[in-house]
C-alpha positions in Angstrom: 67.4 -66.7 -112.6 64.1 -65.8 -114.2 60.8 -65.8 -112.6 59.5 -67.4 -116.1 61.6 -70.7 -115.8 58.8 -73.5 -115.2 58.8 -75.7 -111.9 56.2 -78.3 -113.8 57.2 -80.9 -115.8 55.5 -79.7 -119.8 53.8 -81.4 -121.6 56.9 -82.5 -124.1 58.5 -84.1 -121.3 56.2 -85.9 -120.0 55.9 -87.3 -123.4 59.9 -88.0 -123.8 59.3 -89.9 -119.7 56.5 -92.3 -120.7 58.0 -92.6 -124.1 61.6 -94.0 -122.7 59.8 -95.8 -119.4 57.5 -98.4 -122.4 60.3 -98.6 -124.1 62.5 -99.8 -121.4 59.9 -102.2 -120.3 58.8 -103.7 -123.6 61.9 -104.6 -124.5 62.9 -106.5 -121.3 59.8 -107.9 -120.7 58.7 -109.2 -124.5 58.9 -113.0 -123.7 56.6 -112.7 -121.1 54.2 -111.1 -123.8 55.2 -113.8 -126.6 54.1 -116.7 -124.1 51.1 -115.2 -122.9 50.1 -114.8 -126.9 50.3 -118.2 -127.7 48.8 -119.5 -124.5 45.7 -118.1 -125.3 45.8 -118.4 -128.5 44.9 -122.0 -127.8 43.2 -123.7 -125.0 45.1 -126.7 -124.9 48.5 -125.2 -125.3 50.0 -124.6 -121.1 52.9 -122.5 -120.3 55.1 -125.6 -120.2 54.6 -127.0 -123.5 54.5 -123.7 -125.5 57.9 -122.7 -123.6 59.4 -126.0 -124.3 58.2 -125.7 -128.0 60.2 -122.1 -128.5 63.4 -123.5 -126.8 63.6 -126.4 -128.1 63.6 -124.8 -131.8 66.1 -123.2 -133.6 67.5 -119.9 -132.8 65.5 -120.3 -129.4 66.7 -116.8 -127.9 65.6 -114.7 -130.9 62.3 -116.2 -130.8 61.6 -115.6 -127.4 62.1 -111.6 -128.2 59.9 -111.9 -131.5 58.2 -109.3 -132.4 59.9 -106.7 -130.0 59.8 -104.3 -132.4 56.2 -103.7 -132.5 56.0 -103.8 -129.1 58.3 -101.0 -128.5 56.6 -99.2 -131.3 53.6 -99.8 -129.2 53.9 -100.0 -126.1 56.9 -96.9 -126.3 54.7 -94.1 -127.9 51.7 -96.0 -126.3 53.0 -95.2 -123.3 54.2 -91.8 -124.1 50.8 -90.3 -125.4 48.7 -92.2 -122.8 51.4 -90.6 -119.4 51.3 -86.6 -121.1 47.1 -86.9 -121.5 46.7 -88.6 -118.5 48.5 -85.7 -116.9 46.6 -83.3 -119.2 43.2 -84.5 -118.0 44.7 -84.5 -114.5 46.1 -80.8 -114.5 42.9 -80.0 -116.1 40.2 -81.7 -114.2 42.5 -80.5 -110.9 42.1 -76.8 -111.5 38.2 -77.0 -112.7 36.7 -75.1 -110.0 33.0 -76.7 -110.8 34.5 -80.7 -110.1 36.6 -79.3 -107.4 33.2 -77.8 -105.4 31.1 -80.7 -106.4 33.9 -83.1 -104.6 34.8 -85.1 -107.8 38.4 -83.1 -107.2 40.4 -83.8 -103.9 43.4 -81.5 -103.2 45.4 -81.4 -99.9 45.6 -78.8 -97.8 49.0 -77.8 -98.1 50.0 -79.0 -101.7 48.3 -80.5 -105.1 50.5 -83.3 -104.7 49.8 -86.8 -103.6 52.1 -88.5 -101.2 55.5 -88.4 -102.0 55.4 -86.0 -104.2 53.6 -87.7 -107.3 54.3 -85.9 -110.2 50.1 -86.0 -110.9 47.7 -83.9 -108.9 46.4 -86.0 -105.8 42.1 -86.4 -107.2 39.8 -88.5 -106.0 38.8 -92.2 -106.8 36.0 -91.4 -109.2 38.3 -88.5 -111.1 41.3 -91.0 -110.7 39.2 -93.7 -112.7 37.5 -91.8 -115.6 40.9 -89.8 -115.9 42.6 -93.0 -116.6 40.1 -94.5 -118.4 39.9 -91.9 -120.7 43.2 -91.3 -120.9 43.4 -95.3 -122.2 40.6 -95.6 -124.1 42.1 -92.6 -126.4 45.8 -93.9 -126.7 44.1 -97.8 -127.2 42.5 -96.2 -130.5 45.5 -94.8 -131.9 47.3 -97.6 -131.4 45.1 -100.0 -132.4 47.0 -100.5 -135.8 49.7 -101.6 -134.1 48.6 -103.8 -131.2 46.6 -105.6 -134.3 50.5 -106.4 -136.1 52.0 -106.8 -132.8 49.7 -110.0 -131.5 49.5 -111.5 -134.8 53.5 -111.6 -135.2 54.0 -113.3 -132.0 51.5 -115.7 -133.0 52.2 -118.9 -134.7 49.3 -119.0 -136.8 50.8 -116.6 -138.8 54.0 -117.1 -140.9 55.1 -113.1 -141.1 58.4 -112.6 -142.1 58.4 -108.7 -142.0 56.2 -105.4 -140.2 55.8 -104.6 -143.7 54.3 -107.7 -144.9 52.0 -108.4 -141.5 50.4 -104.8 -142.6 50.2 -105.3 -146.3 48.8 -109.0 -145.9 45.6 -107.8 -143.1 44.7 -104.8 -145.6 44.9 -106.8 -148.6 42.5 -109.9 -146.6 40.6 -107.8 -144.2 40.9 -103.5 -145.3 41.2 -101.4 -143.3 38.9 -102.8 -140.3 41.4 -105.9 -139.9 43.9 -103.0 -138.7 41.2 -102.7 -135.3 39.8 -105.7 -134.7 39.2 -106.1 -131.0 38.9 -102.6 -130.6 35.6 -103.3 -128.3 37.4 -106.0 -126.1 40.3 -104.2 -126.1 38.6 -100.6 -125.0 37.3 -102.4 -122.4 39.8 -104.1 -121.4 42.0 -101.4 -121.2 39.8 -98.6 -120.1 38.6 -99.8 -116.9 42.1 -101.3 -116.1 43.8 -97.9 -116.4 41.0 -96.6 -114.3 41.1 -99.5 -111.2 45.1 -99.2 -111.6 45.3 -95.6 -111.3 42.7 -95.5 -108.2 44.8 -98.2 -106.8 47.5 -97.1 -106.9 47.5 -93.8 -105.5 45.3 -95.7 -102.5 48.4 -97.9 -101.9 51.1 -95.7 -101.9 48.8 -93.5 -99.3 48.7 -96.5 -97.6 52.1 -97.5 -97.5 53.8 -94.1 -96.8 51.0 -94.3 -93.5 52.9 -97.1 -92.8 56.4 -95.8 -93.1 54.6 -92.5 -91.2 55.7 -90.2 -94.4 53.3 -87.4 -94.8 53.0 -84.1 -97.0 54.0 -82.3 -94.7 57.1 -84.2 -93.3 60.6 -82.3 -93.0 62.4 -85.3 -93.6 60.2 -86.5 -96.4 62.6 -84.9 -98.4 65.2 -86.7 -97.0 63.4 -89.9 -97.2 62.8 -89.5 -101.0 66.1 -89.4 -101.3 67.3 -92.3 -99.7 64.6 -94.4 -102.0 61.7 -94.6 -99.4 59.8 -92.7 -102.3 61.2 -95.5 -105.5 60.3 -98.3 -103.4 56.7 -97.2 -102.2 56.0 -96.1 -105.6 57.1 -99.8 -107.2 55.3 -102.1 -104.5 52.4 -100.0 -105.1 52.6 -100.8 -109.2 52.7 -103.9 -108.3 49.8 -104.6 -106.2 47.5 -102.3 -108.4 48.8 -103.9 -111.6 47.5 -107.2 -109.8 44.5 -106.5 -108.5 43.4 -105.0 -112.3 45.1 -107.2 -114.4 42.7 -110.5 -112.5 39.6 -107.9 -113.1 39.8 -107.6 -116.7 41.8 -110.4 -118.0 38.3 -112.3 -119.9 38.1 -109.1 -121.7 42.0 -109.2 -122.6 41.5 -113.3 -123.3 39.3 -112.6 -125.8 40.5 -109.5 -127.3 43.4 -112.1 -128.5 40.6 -114.9 -129.6 39.5 -111.5 -132.2 42.8 -110.2 -133.1 43.7 -114.1 -134.4 40.8 -115.6 -135.9 38.3 -112.8 -137.3 37.1 -114.8 -139.4 35.2 -117.5 -136.7 34.7 -114.8 -133.9 33.2 -112.5 -135.5 31.9 -109.7 -132.5 33.1 -109.7 -129.0 29.8 -111.0 -127.3 29.9 -114.0 -129.5 33.5 -114.8 -129.4 33.0 -114.6 -125.7 30.0 -117.2 -125.9 31.4 -119.3 -127.7 34.5 -120.0 -126.0 33.0 -120.5 -122.6 30.6 -123.5 -124.5 33.7 -124.9 -126.0 36.1 -124.6 -124.0 34.7 -123.6 -120.0 34.7 -120.6 -118.7 38.4 -121.4 -117.2 39.5 -119.9 -120.7 38.7 -116.6 -119.9 41.1 -116.4 -117.8 43.8 -118.4 -119.6 47.2 -116.4 -119.7 45.9 -114.3 -116.5 49.1 -115.9 -114.1 51.6 -114.2 -117.2 49.3 -111.5 -118.1 49.2 -110.9 -114.2 53.1 -111.0 -114.1 54.4 -109.0 -116.9 51.6 -106.1 -116.2 52.7 -106.2 -112.6 56.2 -105.6 -114.0 56.2 -103.1 -116.6 53.7 -100.9 -114.9 55.6 -100.5 -111.6 58.4 -99.8 -113.6 57.3 -97.4 -115.9 55.1 -95.6 -113.2 58.0 -95.7 -111.3 60.8 -94.6 -113.6 57.8 -91.9 -115.2 57.4 -90.6 -111.9 61.0 -90.4 -110.7 62.1 -88.2 -113.9 59.6 -86.0 -113.1 60.2 -85.3 -109.7 63.9 -85.1 -110.5 63.3 -82.7 -113.3 60.8 -80.3 -111.4 62.9 -80.1 -108.3 65.7 -78.8 -110.5 63.7 -76.6 -112.5 62.3 -75.2 -108.6 65.9 -75.2 -107.5 66.9 -73.2 -110.3 64.5 -70.5 -109.6 
């Protein structure tokens, strides 16, 4: 075989892998996302009451998956852009002599791969936090219009008949800025969440691999990976990392939802936060936490586990073909 054959997944492969995992998680978990939006739109609405309202109505099963198309577009392409951008950033950071010499990048002695053959280089906590935050904020800006349409479409405050009708209504009534309602709160939520997630995810993988007595130097690593150890460790790490990061950033999610649903009532992020706390109490900032934590735990764990496994298998096959 040619020695020029790549042994590392290309950026396009990272994009496709991210797209597939995003579409899968969005399709499966849409009912949880819809319930979260409905609970957050009004403090007086409980999860049980919201669920009963939907299931008692006509075509209840279809209503639980209302907004799936914008969710699939947002999460699918959002994940594709995020994973490919994050991979590019981390590859660049790992190869930076300046960052390596200053200790921002921490590479293992034998490999640039983290434990259990992660698809990403092993970086320090600071580098993980920074690259994750930058990638998420950048993608969030690009995907913001479809995010606004998705939230409005899921809510029962609006009676949009189609995605086109939703977009046309927002543009006509609010202009271009309507498609970016709540971006400040979204960026403040997503950037720290993504950065913290990568930090906790990588740390959890290292800890769990030590518990299983698996290191990058073990001859049994490949055997363990093939038997499912890598998949189980990655999935558990994804659940734990998402739970912690979600709890920390939930107030911004609650504020973001209100801004996107009622931009006229809440002029900006700071005013929205103050008004919500004044009128409904501090607990309103944690409305939907259980649903969001559950969905984030499942979606992030599923997406990262499938993504890393796809990239690992592809790189292993390319390496074997040399």
